[in-house]
C-alpha positions as CSV (number, residue, x, y, z in Angstrom):
1,M,198.6,6.9,104.3
2,K,196.2,8.9,106.5
3,K,197.6,11.1,109.2
4,E,195.6,9.1,111.8
5,I,197.6,6.0,111.0
6,W,200.9,7.8,111.4
7,Y,199.7,9.3,114.7
8,G,198.6,5.9,116.0
9,L,202.0,4.4,115.0
10,L,203.8,7.3,116.8
11,V,201.7,6.7,120.0
12,A,202.4,3.0,119.8
13,L,206.1,3.6,119.4
14,L,206.2,6.0,122.3
15,I,204.5,3.5,124.5
16,G,206.7,0.7,123.3
17,V,209.9,2.7,123.8
18,F,209.1,4.6,127.0
19,L,206.9,2.2,129.0
20,S,208.7,-1.1,128.2
21,P,211.4,-0.4,130.8
22,F,208.7,-0.5,133.5
23,A,207.4,-3.9,132.5
24,S,207.5,-6.5,135.2
25,S,210.4,-8.9,135.3
26,S,208.4,-11.5,137.1
27,P,207.5,-14.6,135.2
28,D,204.2,-14.7,133.4
29,G,201.3,-16.9,134.7
30,L,202.3,-20.2,132.9
31,E,205.9,-19.9,133.8
32,R,205.0,-19.1,137.4
33,V,202.8,-22.2,137.7
34,A,205.5,-24.3,136.1
35,E,207.9,-23.0,138.8
36,D,205.5,-23.6,141.6
37,K,204.5,-27.1,140.4
38,G,208.1,-28.1,139.7
39,F,208.0,-28.9,136.0
40,L,209.7,-25.8,134.6
41,A,212.9,-27.8,133.8
42,K,210.8,-30.2,131.7
43,S,209.9,-27.3,129.4
44,E,213.5,-26.4,128.8
45,G,215.1,-28.1,125.9
46,R,216.6,-27.6,122.5
47,E,215.0,-24.7,120.7
48,V,213.4,-25.5,117.3
49,V,213.6,-21.8,116.3
50,G,215.7,-19.3,118.1
51,A,213.9,-16.2,119.3
52,P,215.0,-13.0,117.5
53,M,214.4,-11.0,120.8
54,P,214.8,-13.4,123.7
55,D,213.2,-12.0,126.9
56,Y,212.0,-8.9,125.0
57,V,215.5,-7.3,124.6
58,L,217.8,-6.9,121.6
59,P,220.8,-9.1,122.4
60,V,223.2,-6.8,120.5
61,I,222.7,-4.0,123.0
62,S,224.4,-4.4,126.4
63,N,222.4,-1.9,128.3
64,E,219.2,-3.8,129.4
65,T,217.0,-0.7,129.6
66,V,218.0,0.5,126.1
67,A,217.8,-3.1,124.8
68,G,214.2,-3.4,126.1
69,S,213.2,0.0,124.6
70,A,214.7,-1.0,121.3
71,A,212.9,-4.3,121.3
72,G,209.7,-2.4,122.0
73,A,210.3,-0.2,119.0
74,V,211.3,-3.1,116.7
75,G,208.3,-5.1,117.8
76,T,205.9,-2.2,117.3
77,I,207.2,-1.6,113.8
78,I,207.1,-5.3,112.8
79,T,203.5,-5.6,114.1
80,F,202.5,-2.4,112.4
81,G,204.0,-3.5,109.1
82,A,202.3,-6.9,109.3
83,A,198.9,-5.4,110.1
84,Y,199.3,-2.8,107.4
85,G,200.2,-5.3,104.8
86,L,197.4,-7.6,105.8
87,A,195.0,-4.7,105.6
88,K,196.2,-3.8,102.1
89,I,195.8,-7.4,100.9
90,V,192.2,-7.6,102.4
91,S,191.2,-4.3,101.0
92,K,192.4,-5.2,97.5
93,K,190.4,-8.5,97.6
94,N,187.3,-6.6,98.8
95,K,187.7,-4.1,95.9
96,K,187.9,-7.0,93.5
97,V,184.8,-8.6,95.0
98,D,182.9,-5.3,95.0
99,H,183.9,-4.7,91.3
100,L,182.8,-8.1,90.3
101,T,179.4,-7.9,92.1
102,Q,178.7,-4.5,90.6
103,S,179.5,-5.6,87.1
104,T,177.1,-8.6,87.4
105,K,174.2,-6.3,88.4
């Protein structure tokens, strides 16, 4: 992997770990509107799929600040892995298409 990719991942991890404790605990826009209009309770119900990191914290860590930082790191790594894997798949397909178009010329 290129150095730039590793530097980008490092910067993203630093942001995820050190800035996540400063994130607002206020509800997001949709949740706030649901509270204001009185239909928030209707949105609550049985979960179809449980969230792996509910409320952006790792439930196995009792300290909320550390749990939030850990969730930021885990989320960054998962997102990086998914994006990197997708990029590899797309680049392999593009190489195959390029190879096929060059061989037909």
